[in-house]
mmCIF file of the N, C-alpha and C atoms, coordinates in Angstrom:
data_MODEL
# 
_entry.id   MODEL 
# 
loop_
_atom_site.group_PDB 
_atom_site.id 
_atom_site.type_symbol 
_atom_site.label_atom_id 
_atom_site.label_alt_id 
_atom_site.label_comp_id 
_atom_site.label_asym_id 
_atom_site.label_entity_id 
_atom_site.label_seq_id 
_atom_site.pdbx_PDB_ins_code 
_atom_site.Cartn_x 
_atom_site.Cartn_y 
_atom_site.Cartn_z 
_atom_site.occupancy 
_atom_site.B_iso_or_equiv 
_atom_site.pdbx_formal_charge 
_atom_site.auth_seq_id 
_atom_site.auth_comp_id 
_atom_site.auth_asym_id 
_atom_site.auth_atom_id 
_atom_site.pdbx_PDB_model_num 
ATOM 1   N N  . MET A 1 1  ? 91.448 96.642  37.245 1.00 0.00 ? 1  MET A N  1 
ATOM 2   C CA . MET A 1 1  ? 90.069 96.717  37.919 1.00 0.00 ? 1  MET A CA 1 
ATOM 3   C C  . MET A 1 1  ? 89.452 96.168  36.808 1.00 0.00 ? 1  MET A C  1 
ATOM 4   N N  . SER A 1 2  ? 88.238 95.534  37.626 1.00 0.00 ? 2  SER A N  1 
ATOM 5   C CA . SER A 1 2  ? 87.110 94.744  36.664 1.00 0.00 ? 2  SER A CA 1 
ATOM 6   C C  . SER A 1 2  ? 86.154 95.944  36.306 1.00 0.00 ? 2  SER A C  1 
ATOM 7   N N  . LEU A 1 3  ? 84.912 95.368  35.506 1.00 0.00 ? 3  LEU A N  1 
ATOM 8   C CA . LEU A 1 3  ? 84.149 96.107  34.846 1.00 0.00 ? 3  LEU A CA 1 
ATOM 9   C C  . LEU A 1 3  ? 83.436 96.800  36.096 1.00 0.00 ? 3  LEU A C  1 
ATOM 10  N N  . GLN A 1 4  ? 83.001 95.527  36.713 1.00 0.00 ? 4  GLN A N  1 
ATOM 11  C CA . GLN A 1 4  ? 81.848 95.990  37.892 1.00 0.00 ? 4  GLN A CA 1 
ATOM 12  C C  . GLN A 1 4  ? 82.556 97.379  38.614 1.00 0.00 ? 4  GLN A C  1 
ATOM 13  N N  . ASP A 1 5  ? 84.001 97.065  39.095 1.00 0.00 ? 5  ASP A N  1 
ATOM 14  C CA . ASP A 1 5  ? 84.533 98.186  39.775 1.00 0.00 ? 5  ASP A CA 1 
ATOM 15  C C  . ASP A 1 5  ? 84.584 99.415  39.180 1.00 0.00 ? 5  ASP A C  1 
ATOM 16  N N  . ASP A 1 6  ? 85.003 99.768  37.835 1.00 0.00 ? 6  ASP A N  1 
ATOM 17  C CA . ASP A 1 6  ? 85.062 101.015 37.518 1.00 0.00 ? 6  ASP A CA 1 
ATOM 18  C C  . ASP A 1 6  ? 83.735 101.239 36.997 1.00 0.00 ? 6  ASP A C  1 
ATOM 19  N N  . LEU A 1 7  ? 82.464 100.512 37.126 1.00 0.00 ? 7  LEU A N  1 
ATOM 20  C CA . LEU A 1 7  ? 81.101 101.229 37.372 1.00 0.00 ? 7  LEU A CA 1 
ATOM 21  C C  . LEU A 1 7  ? 80.911 101.553 38.365 1.00 0.00 ? 7  LEU A C  1 
ATOM 22  N N  . THR A 1 8  ? 81.210 100.688 39.269 1.00 0.00 ? 8  THR A N  1 
ATOM 23  C CA . THR A 1 8  ? 81.192 101.043 41.045 1.00 0.00 ? 8  THR A CA 1 
ATOM 24  C C  . THR A 1 8  ? 81.825 102.773 41.228 1.00 0.00 ? 8  THR A C  1 
ATOM 25  N N  . ALA A 1 9  ? 82.817 103.163 40.900 1.00 0.00 ? 9  ALA A N  1 
ATOM 26  C CA . ALA A 1 9  ? 83.772 103.875 40.940 1.00 0.00 ? 9  ALA A CA 1 
ATOM 27  C C  . ALA A 1 9  ? 83.148 105.236 39.865 1.00 0.00 ? 9  ALA A C  1 
ATOM 28  N N  . VAL A 1 10 ? 82.671 104.919 38.807 1.00 0.00 ? 10 VAL A N  1 
ATOM 29  C CA . VAL A 1 10 ? 81.569 105.898 38.122 1.00 0.00 ? 10 VAL A CA 1 
ATOM 30  C C  . VAL A 1 10 ? 80.764 106.165 38.803 1.00 0.00 ? 10 VAL A C  1 
ATOM 31  N N  . ARG A 1 11 ? 79.619 105.376 39.495 1.00 0.00 ? 11 ARG A N  1 
ATOM 32  C CA . ARG A 1 11 ? 78.619 105.774 40.482 1.00 0.00 ? 11 ARG A CA 1 
ATOM 33  C C  . ARG A 1 11 ? 79.026 106.690 41.102 1.00 0.00 ? 11 ARG A C  1 
ATOM 34  N N  . ARG A 1 12 ? 80.137 106.494 42.087 1.00 0.00 ? 12 ARG A N  1 
ATOM 35  C CA . ARG A 1 12 ? 80.717 107.093 43.259 1.00 0.00 ? 12 ARG A CA 1 
ATOM 36  C C  . ARG A 1 12 ? 80.632 108.462 42.533 1.00 0.00 ? 12 ARG A C  1 
ATOM 37  N N  . ASN A 1 13 ? 81.619 108.267 41.804 1.00 0.00 ? 13 ASN A N  1 
ATOM 38  C CA . ASN A 1 13 ? 82.035 110.127 40.924 1.00 0.00 ? 13 ASN A CA 1 
ATOM 39  C C  . ASN A 1 13 ? 80.924 111.028 40.641 1.00 0.00 ? 13 ASN A C  1 
ATOM 40  N N  . LEU A 1 14 ? 79.727 110.658 39.975 1.00 0.00 ? 14 LEU A N  1 
ATOM 41  C CA . LEU A 1 14 ? 78.825 110.637 39.876 1.00 0.00 ? 14 LEU A CA 1 
ATOM 42  C C  . LEU A 1 14 ? 78.212 111.212 40.817 1.00 0.00 ? 14 LEU A C  1 
ATOM 43  N N  . ASN A 1 15 ? 77.602 110.603 42.050 1.00 0.00 ? 15 ASN A N  1 
ATOM 44  C CA . ASN A 1 15 ? 76.843 110.887 43.092 1.00 0.00 ? 15 ASN A CA 1 
ATOM 45  C C  . ASN A 1 15 ? 77.472 112.078 43.804 1.00 0.00 ? 15 ASN A C  1 
ATOM 46  N N  . GLU A 1 16 ? 78.974 111.993 43.541 1.00 0.00 ? 16 GLU A N  1 
ATOM 47  C CA . GLU A 1 16 ? 79.666 113.292 44.182 1.00 0.00 ? 16 GLU A CA 1 
ATOM 48  C C  . GLU A 1 16 ? 79.223 114.457 43.172 1.00 0.00 ? 16 GLU A C  1 
ATOM 49  N N  . LEU A 1 17 ? 79.464 114.461 42.369 1.00 0.00 ? 17 LEU A N  1 
ATOM 50  C CA . LEU A 1 17 ? 79.204 115.482 41.193 1.00 0.00 ? 17 LEU A CA 1 
ATOM 51  C C  . LEU A 1 17 ? 77.883 116.079 41.675 1.00 0.00 ? 17 LEU A C  1 
ATOM 52  N N  . VAL A 1 18 ? 77.135 115.271 41.529 1.00 0.00 ? 18 VAL A N  1 
ATOM 53  C CA . VAL A 1 18 ? 75.351 115.925 42.042 1.00 0.00 ? 18 VAL A CA 1 
ATOM 54  C C  . VAL A 1 18 ? 75.404 116.603 42.855 1.00 0.00 ? 18 VAL A C  1 
ATOM 55  N N  . ARG A 1 19 ? 75.798 115.753 44.200 1.00 0.00 ? 19 ARG A N  1 
ATOM 56  C CA . ARG A 1 19 ? 76.112 116.494 45.421 1.00 0.00 ? 19 ARG A CA 1 
ATOM 57  C C  . ARG A 1 19 ? 76.924 117.981 45.398 1.00 0.00 ? 19 ARG A C  1 
ATOM 58  N N  . SER A 1 20 ? 77.622 117.989 44.713 1.00 0.00 ? 20 SER A N  1 
ATOM 59  C CA . SER A 1 20 ? 78.752 119.200 44.647 1.00 0.00 ? 20 SER A CA 1 
ATOM 60  C C  . SER A 1 20 ? 78.078 120.211 43.693 1.00 0.00 ? 20 SER A C  1 
ATOM 61  N N  . VAL A 1 21 ? 76.937 119.637 42.727 1.00 0.00 ? 21 VAL A N  1 
ATOM 62  C CA . VAL A 1 21 ? 75.924 120.951 41.970 1.00 0.00 ? 21 VAL A CA 1 
ATOM 63  C C  . VAL A 1 21 ? 75.365 121.485 43.070 1.00 0.00 ? 21 VAL A C  1 
ATOM 64  N N  . GLU A 1 22 ? 74.377 120.531 43.777 1.00 0.00 ? 22 GLU A N  1 
ATOM 65  C CA . GLU A 1 22 ? 73.555 121.111 44.850 1.00 0.00 ? 22 GLU A CA 1 
ATOM 66  C C  . GLU A 1 22 ? 73.879 121.926 45.770 1.00 0.00 ? 22 GLU A C  1 
ATOM 67  N N  . ARG A 1 23 ? 74.972 121.807 46.431 1.00 0.00 ? 23 ARG A N  1 
ATOM 68  C CA . ARG A 1 23 ? 75.502 122.692 47.140 1.00 0.00 ? 23 ARG A CA 1 
ATOM 69  C C  . ARG A 1 23 ? 76.164 124.093 46.417 1.00 0.00 ? 23 ARG A C  1 
ATOM 70  N N  . LEU A 1 24 ? 76.372 124.009 45.438 1.00 0.00 ? 24 LEU A N  1 
ATOM 71  C CA . LEU A 1 24 ? 77.105 125.056 44.583 1.00 0.00 ? 24 LEU A CA 1 
ATOM 72  C C  . LEU A 1 24 ? 75.555 126.006 44.395 1.00 0.00 ? 24 LEU A C  1 
ATOM 73  N N  . GLU A 1 25 ? 74.385 125.311 43.634 1.00 0.00 ? 25 GLU A N  1 
ATOM 74  C CA . GLU A 1 25 ? 73.218 125.669 43.179 1.00 0.00 ? 25 GLU A CA 1 
ATOM 75  C C  . GLU A 1 25 ? 72.952 126.785 44.962 1.00 0.00 ? 25 GLU A C  1 
ATOM 76  N N  . GLN A 1 26 ? 72.825 125.796 45.886 1.00 0.00 ? 26 GLN A N  1 
ATOM 77  C CA . GLN A 1 26 ? 72.545 126.549 47.416 1.00 0.00 ? 26 GLN A CA 1 
ATOM 78  C C  . GLN A 1 26 ? 73.151 127.589 47.568 1.00 0.00 ? 26 GLN A C  1 
ATOM 79  N N  . ASP A 1 27 ? 74.776 127.935 47.580 1.00 0.00 ? 27 ASP A N  1 
ATOM 80  C CA . ASP A 1 27 ? 74.969 128.647 47.902 1.00 0.00 ? 27 ASP A CA 1 
ATOM 81  C C  . ASP A 1 27 ? 74.792 130.002 47.290 1.00 0.00 ? 27 ASP A C  1 
ATOM 82  N N  . VAL A 1 28 ? 74.984 129.834 45.626 1.00 0.00 ? 28 VAL A N  1 
ATOM 83  C CA . VAL A 1 28 ? 74.479 130.897 44.793 1.00 0.00 ? 28 VAL A CA 1 
ATOM 84  C C  . VAL A 1 28 ? 73.038 131.556 45.354 1.00 0.00 ? 28 VAL A C  1 
ATOM 85  N N  . ALA A 1 29 ? 72.251 130.695 45.267 1.00 0.00 ? 29 ALA A N  1 
ATOM 86  C CA . ALA A 1 29 ? 70.947 130.839 46.142 1.00 0.00 ? 29 ALA A CA 1 
ATOM 87  C C  . ALA A 1 29 ? 71.086 132.023 47.120 1.00 0.00 ? 29 ALA A C  1 
ATOM 88  N N  . ARG A 1 30 ? 71.849 131.670 48.284 1.00 0.00 ? 30 ARG A N  1 
ATOM 89  C CA . ARG A 1 30 ? 72.162 132.254 49.028 1.00 0.00 ? 30 ARG A CA 1 
ATOM 90  C C  . ARG A 1 30 ? 72.832 133.718 48.952 1.00 0.00 ? 30 ARG A C  1 
ATOM 91  N N  . GLN A 1 31 ? 73.804 133.408 48.346 1.00 0.00 ? 31 GLN A N  1 
ATOM 92  C CA . GLN A 1 31 ? 74.454 134.691 47.986 1.00 0.00 ? 31 GLN A CA 1 
ATOM 93  C C  . GLN A 1 31 ? 73.283 136.008 47.116 1.00 0.00 ? 31 GLN A C  1 
ATOM 94  N N  . SER A 1 32 ? 73.009 135.260 46.048 1.00 0.00 ? 32 SER A N  1 
ATOM 95  C CA . SER A 1 32 ? 71.855 136.685 45.582 1.00 0.00 ? 32 SER A CA 1 
ATOM 96  C C  . SER A 1 32 ? 70.609 136.338 45.602 1.00 0.00 ? 32 SER A C  1 
ATOM 97  N N  . PRO A 1 33 ? 69.655 136.684 46.703 1.00 0.00 ? 33 PRO A N  1 
ATOM 98  C CA . PRO A 1 33 ? 68.358 136.559 46.725 1.00 0.00 ? 33 PRO A CA 1 
ATOM 99  C C  . PRO A 1 33 ? 67.565 136.963 45.925 1.00 0.00 ? 33 PRO A C  1 
ATOM 100 N N  . ALA A 1 34 ? 67.972 138.469 45.496 1.00 0.00 ? 34 ALA A N  1 
ATOM 101 C CA . ALA A 1 34 ? 67.127 138.904 45.038 1.00 0.00 ? 34 ALA A CA 1 
ATOM 102 C C  . ALA A 1 34 ? 67.181 138.823 42.867 1.00 0.00 ? 34 ALA A C  1 
ATOM 103 N N  . ALA A 1 35 ? 67.899 137.605 42.691 1.00 0.00 ? 35 ALA A N  1 
ATOM 104 C CA . ALA A 1 35 ? 68.344 136.754 41.262 1.00 0.00 ? 35 ALA A CA 1 
ATOM 105 C C  . ALA A 1 35 ? 67.174 137.217 40.583 1.00 0.00 ? 35 ALA A C  1 
ATOM 106 N N  . PRO A 1 36 ? 67.474 137.371 39.365 1.00 0.00 ? 36 PRO A N  1 
ATOM 107 C CA . PRO A 1 36 ? 65.900 137.420 38.691 1.00 0.00 ? 36 PRO A CA 1 
ATOM 108 C C  . PRO A 1 36 ? 65.649 136.060 37.896 1.00 0.00 ? 36 PRO A C  1 
ATOM 109 N N  . LYS A 1 37 ? 64.207 135.665 38.276 1.00 0.00 ? 37 LYS A N  1 
ATOM 110 C CA . LYS A 1 37 ? 63.804 134.486 37.750 1.00 0.00 ? 37 LYS A CA 1 
ATOM 111 C C  . LYS A 1 37 ? 64.127 134.358 36.445 1.00 0.00 ? 37 LYS A C  1 
ATOM 112 N N  . ALA A 1 38 ? 64.039 133.013 35.915 1.00 0.00 ? 38 ALA A N  1 
ATOM 113 C CA . ALA A 1 38 ? 64.106 132.949 34.312 1.00 0.00 ? 38 ALA A CA 1 
ATOM 114 C C  . ALA A 1 38 ? 62.654 132.913 33.878 1.00 0.00 ? 38 ALA A C  1 
ATOM 115 N N  . PRO A 1 39 ? 62.544 133.676 32.498 1.00 0.00 ? 39 PRO A N  1 
ATOM 116 C CA . PRO A 1 39 ? 60.920 133.890 32.117 1.00 0.00 ? 39 PRO A CA 1 
ATOM 117 C C  . PRO A 1 39 ? 60.501 132.613 31.972 1.00 0.00 ? 39 PRO A C  1 
ATOM 118 N N  . GLU A 1 40 ? 59.444 133.160 31.985 1.00 0.00 ? 40 GLU A N  1 
ATOM 119 C CA . GLU A 1 40 ? 58.120 131.820 31.750 1.00 0.00 ? 40 GLU A CA 1 
ATOM 120 C C  . GLU A 1 40 ? 58.516 131.146 30.242 1.00 0.00 ? 40 GLU A C  1 
ATOM 121 N N  . ALA A 1 41 ? 58.270 129.626 30.617 1.00 0.00 ? 41 ALA A N  1 
ATOM 122 C CA . ALA A 1 41 ? 58.681 128.938 29.488 1.00 0.00 ? 41 ALA A CA 1 
ATOM 123 C C  . ALA A 1 41 ? 57.525 129.071 28.579 1.00 0.00 ? 41 ALA A C  1 
ATOM 124 N N  . GLY A 1 42 ? 56.303 129.081 28.779 1.00 0.00 ? 42 GLY A N  1 
ATOM 125 C CA . GLY A 1 42 ? 55.457 129.537 27.259 1.00 0.00 ? 42 GLY A CA 1 
ATOM 126 C C  . GLY A 1 42 ? 55.393 130.781 26.690 1.00 0.00 ? 42 GLY A C  1 
ATOM 127 N N  . ARG A 1 43 ? 55.676 131.789 27.555 1.00 0.00 ? 43 ARG A N  1 
ATOM 128 C CA . ARG A 1 43 ? 55.710 133.193 27.028 1.00 0.00 ? 43 ARG A CA 1 
ATOM 129 C C  . ARG A 1 43 ? 56.296 133.555 25.516 1.00 0.00 ? 43 ARG A C  1 
ATOM 130 N N  . MET A 1 44 ? 55.472 134.234 24.787 1.00 0.00 ? 44 MET A N  1 
ATOM 131 C CA . MET A 1 44 ? 55.489 134.756 23.051 1.00 0.00 ? 44 MET A CA 1 
ATOM 132 C C  . MET A 1 44 ? 56.404 135.889 23.643 1.00 0.00 ? 44 MET A C  1 
ATOM 133 N N  . VAL A 1 45 ? 57.116 136.016 23.040 1.00 0.00 ? 45 VAL A N  1 
ATOM 134 C CA . VAL A 1 45 ? 58.350 137.350 22.269 1.00 0.00 ? 45 VAL A CA 1 
ATOM 135 C C  . VAL A 1 45 ? 57.967 137.977 20.597 1.00 0.00 ? 45 VAL A C  1 
ATOM 136 N N  . SER A 1 46 ? 57.191 138.642 20.470 1.00 0.00 ? 46 SER A N  1 
ATOM 137 C CA . SER A 1 46 ? 56.921 139.181 19.336 1.00 0.00 ? 46 SER A CA 1 
ATOM 138 C C  . SER A 1 46 ? 58.372 140.077 18.681 1.00 0.00 ? 46 SER A C  1 
ATOM 139 N N  . VAL A 1 47 ? 58.628 139.442 17.571 1.00 0.00 ? 47 VAL A N  1 
ATOM 140 C CA . VAL A 1 47 ? 59.835 140.255 17.210 1.00 0.00 ? 47 VAL A CA 1 
ATOM 141 C C  . VAL A 1 47 ? 59.331 140.935 15.707 1.00 0.00 ? 47 VAL A C  1 
ATOM 142 N N  . PRO A 1 48 ? 59.689 142.468 15.396 1.00 0.00 ? 48 PRO A N  1 
ATOM 143 C CA . PRO A 1 48 ? 59.016 143.107 14.433 1.00 0.00 ? 48 PRO A CA 1 
ATOM 144 C C  . PRO A 1 48 ? 59.598 142.535 13.381 1.00 0.00 ? 48 PRO A C  1 
ATOM 145 N N  . ASP A 1 49 ? 58.796 142.916 12.066 1.00 0.00 ? 49 ASP A N  1 
ATOM 146 C CA . ASP A 1 49 ? 58.830 142.666 10.702 1.00 0.00 ? 49 ASP A CA 1 
ATOM 147 C C  . ASP A 1 49 ? 60.141 143.609 10.005 1.00 0.00 ? 49 ASP A C  1 
ATOM 148 N N  . THR A 1 50 ? 59.839 144.695 10.677 1.00 0.00 ? 50 THR A N  1 
ATOM 149 C CA . THR A 1 50 ? 60.906 146.025 9.864  1.00 0.00 ? 50 THR A CA 1 
ATOM 150 C C  . THR A 1 50 ? 62.088 145.618 10.237 1.00 0.00 ? 50 THR A C  1 
ATOM 151 N N  . PRO A 1 51 ? 62.931 146.227 9.013  1.00 0.00 ? 51 PRO A N  1 
ATOM 152 C CA . PRO A 1 51 ? 64.761 145.754 8.751  1.00 0.00 ? 51 PRO A CA 1 
ATOM 153 C C  . PRO A 1 51 ? 65.101 146.517 9.695  1.00 0.00 ? 51 PRO A C  1 
ATOM 154 N N  . TYR A 1 52 ? 66.276 146.059 10.291 1.00 0.00 ? 52 TYR A N  1 
ATOM 155 C CA . TYR A 1 52 ? 67.206 146.890 11.441 1.00 0.00 ? 52 TYR A CA 1 
ATOM 156 C C  . TYR A 1 52 ? 67.830 147.918 10.524 1.00 0.00 ? 52 TYR A C  1 
ATOM 157 N N  . ASP A 1 53 ? 67.908 149.339 11.434 1.00 0.00 ? 53 ASP A N  1 
ATOM 158 C CA . ASP A 1 53 ? 68.772 150.204 10.877 1.00 0.00 ? 53 ASP A CA 1 
ATOM 159 C C  . ASP A 1 53 ? 70.191 149.621 10.385 1.00 0.00 ? 53 ASP A C  1 
ATOM 160 N N  . SER A 1 54 ? 70.550 150.471 9.177  1.00 0.00 ? 54 SER A N  1 
ATOM 161 C CA . SER A 1 54 ? 71.751 149.486 8.566  1.00 0.00 ? 54 SER A CA 1 
ATOM 162 C C  . SER A 1 54 ? 72.714 150.460 9.525  1.00 0.00 ? 54 SER A C  1 
ATOM 163 N N  . THR A 1 55 ? 72.633 151.504 9.737  1.00 0.00 ? 55 THR A N  1 
ATOM 164 C CA . THR A 1 55 ? 73.731 152.537 10.360 1.00 0.00 ? 55 THR A CA 1 
ATOM 165 C C  . THR A 1 55 ? 74.093 151.741 11.839 1.00 0.00 ? 55 THR A C  1 
ATOM 166 N N  . LEU A 1 56 ? 73.665 150.347 12.100 1.00 0.00 ? 56 LEU A N  1 
ATOM 167 C CA . LEU A 1 56 ? 73.895 149.641 13.136 1.00 0.00 ? 56 LEU A CA 1 
ATOM 168 C C  . LEU A 1 56 ? 74.910 148.864 13.215 1.00 0.00 ? 56 LEU A C  1 
ATOM 169 N N  . TRP A 1 57 ? 75.255 148.790 11.593 1.00 0.00 ? 57 TRP A N  1 
ATOM 170 C CA . TRP A 1 57 ? 76.525 147.557 10.969 1.00 0.00 ? 57 TRP A CA 1 
ATOM 171 C C  . TRP A 1 57 ? 77.657 148.439 10.001 1.00 0.00 ? 57 TRP A C  1 
ATOM 172 N N  . THR A 1 58 ? 77.743 150.163 10.686 1.00 0.00 ? 58 THR A N  1 
ATOM 173 C CA . THR A 1 58 ? 78.796 150.486 10.010 1.00 0.00 ? 58 THR A CA 1 
ATOM 174 C C  . THR A 1 58 ? 80.144 150.064 10.555 1.00 0.00 ? 58 THR A C  1 
ATOM 175 N N  . ASP A 1 59 ? 80.753 150.084 10.075 1.00 0.00 ? 59 ASP A N  1 
ATOM 176 C CA . ASP A 1 59 ? 82.806 149.887 10.910 1.00 0.00 ? 59 ASP A CA 1 
ATOM 177 C C  . ASP A 1 59 ? 82.453 148.194 11.177 1.00 0.00 ? 59 ASP A C  1 
ATOM 178 N N  . THR A 1 60 ? 81.783 147.383 11.401 1.00 0.00 ? 60 THR A N  1 
ATOM 179 C CA . THR A 1 60 ? 81.799 146.071 11.530 1.00 0.00 ? 60 THR A CA 1 
ATOM 180 C C  . THR A 1 60 ? 82.405 145.218 10.703 1.00 0.00 ? 60 THR A C  1 
ATOM 181 N N  . ASP A 1 61 ? 82.927 143.815 10.722 1.00 0.00 ? 61 ASP A N  1 
ATOM 182 C CA . ASP A 1 61 ? 83.149 143.221 10.134 1.00 0.00 ? 61 ASP A CA 1 
ATOM 183 C C  . ASP A 1 61 ? 82.264 141.815 10.413 1.00 0.00 ? 61 ASP A C  1 
ATOM 184 N N  . ASP A 1 62 ? 82.357 140.936 9.450  1.00 0.00 ? 62 ASP A N  1 
ATOM 185 C CA . ASP A 1 62 ? 81.570 139.902 9.458  1.00 0.00 ? 62 ASP A CA 1 
ATOM 186 C C  . ASP A 1 62 ? 82.583 138.841 10.396 1.00 0.00 ? 62 ASP A C  1 
ATOM 187 N N  . GLU A 1 63 ? 82.173 138.118 11.358 1.00 0.00 ? 63 GLU A N  1 
ATOM 188 C CA . GLU A 1 63 ? 82.855 137.394 12.085 1.00 0.00 ? 63 GLU A CA 1 
ATOM 189 C C  . GLU A 1 63 ? 83.410 136.050 11.126 1.00 0.00 ? 63 GLU A C  1 
ATOM 190 N N  . GLY A 1 64 ? 84.723 136.149 10.671 1.00 0.00 ? 64 GLY A N  1 
ATOM 191 C CA . GLY A 1 64 ? 85.386 134.751 10.002 1.00 0.00 ? 64 GLY A CA 1 
ATOM 192 C C  . GLY A 1 64 ? 85.090 135.000 8.743  1.00 0.00 ? 64 GLY A C  1 
ATOM 193 N N  . LEU A 1 65 ? 84.075 136.164 8.133  1.00 0.00 ? 65 LEU A N  1 
ATOM 194 C CA . LEU A 1 65 ? 84.403 136.948 6.762  1.00 0.00 ? 65 LEU A CA 1 
ATOM 195 C C  . LEU A 1 65 ? 85.513 137.618 6.425  1.00 0.00 ? 65 LEU A C  1 
ATOM 196 N N  . GLY A 1 66 ? 86.199 138.314 7.700  1.00 0.00 ? 66 GLY A N  1 
ATOM 197 C CA . GLY A 1 66 ? 86.906 139.818 6.927  1.00 0.00 ? 66 GLY A CA 1 
ATOM 198 C C  . GLY A 1 66 ? 86.089 140.771 6.815  1.00 0.00 ? 66 GLY A C  1 
ATOM 199 N N  . ALA A 1 67 ? 86.714 141.652 6.423  1.00 0.00 ? 67 ALA A N  1 
ATOM 200 C CA . ALA A 1 67 ? 86.187 143.359 6.325  1.00 0.00 ? 67 ALA A CA 1 
ATOM 201 C C  . ALA A 1 67 ? 84.929 143.209 5.269  1.00 0.00 ? 67 ALA A C  1 
ATOM 202 N N  . ARG A 1 68 ? 83.928 144.158 5.392  1.00 0.00 ? 68 ARG A N  1 
ATOM 203 C CA . ARG A 1 68 ? 82.889 144.318 3.884  1.00 0.00 ? 68 ARG A CA 1 
ATOM 204 C C  . ARG A 1 68 ? 83.764 144.385 2.587  1.00 0.00 ? 68 ARG A C  1 
ATOM 205 N N  . ASP A 1 69 ? 84.678 145.563 2.874  1.00 0.00 ? 69 ASP A N  1 
ATOM 206 C CA . ASP A 1 69 ? 85.326 146.158 1.616  1.00 0.00 ? 69 ASP A CA 1 
ATOM 207 C C  . ASP A 1 69 ? 86.600 145.506 1.128  1.00 0.00 ? 69 ASP A C  1 
ATOM 208 N N  . ARG A 1 70 ? 87.153 144.483 1.717  1.00 0.00 ? 70 ARG A N  1 
ATOM 209 C CA . ARG A 1 70 ? 87.821 143.803 1.121  1.00 0.00 ? 70 ARG A CA 1 
ATOM 210 C C  . ARG A 1 70 ? 87.781 142.461 0.600  1.00 0.00 ? 70 ARG A C  1 
ATOM 211 N N  . ARG A 1 71 ? 88.516 141.874 -0.344 1.00 0.00 ? 71 ARG A N  1 
ATOM 212 C CA . ARG A 1 71 ? 88.578 140.629 -0.699 1.00 0.00 ? 71 ARG A CA 1 
ATOM 213 C C  . ARG A 1 71 ? 89.784 139.542 0.018  1.00 0.00 ? 71 ARG A C  1 
ATOM 214 N N  . ALA A 1 72 ? 89.130 138.444 -0.034 1.00 0.00 ? 72 ALA A N  1 
ATOM 215 C CA . ALA A 1 72 ? 90.247 137.297 0.524  1.00 0.00 ? 72 ALA A CA 1 
ATOM 216 C C  . ALA A 1 72 ? 91.278 137.539 -0.108 1.00 0.00 ? 72 ALA A C  1 
ATOM 217 N N  . PRO A 1 73 ? 92.871 137.055 0.139  1.00 0.00 ? 73 PRO A N  1 
ATOM 218 C CA . PRO A 1 73 ? 93.669 136.933 -0.582 1.00 0.00 ? 73 PRO A CA 1 
ATOM 219 C C  . PRO A 1 73 ? 93.727 135.677 -1.363 1.00 0.00 ? 73 PRO A C  1 
# 
């Protein structure tokens, strides 16, 4: 295949992918008409400065680091 043939095939496949995604979006919209809308882009969310309750973290492991009370081998 020549470079031009490859580019034509890529464009055709990309166009088919776009059409498939558009059909999928339409199907999802039809199946769940009461789907929640995305939050507003400019909406601010306040996060409190108070520390989290330490009891939230009891019996947890640090992912990738292991248990808090044990040492690595």
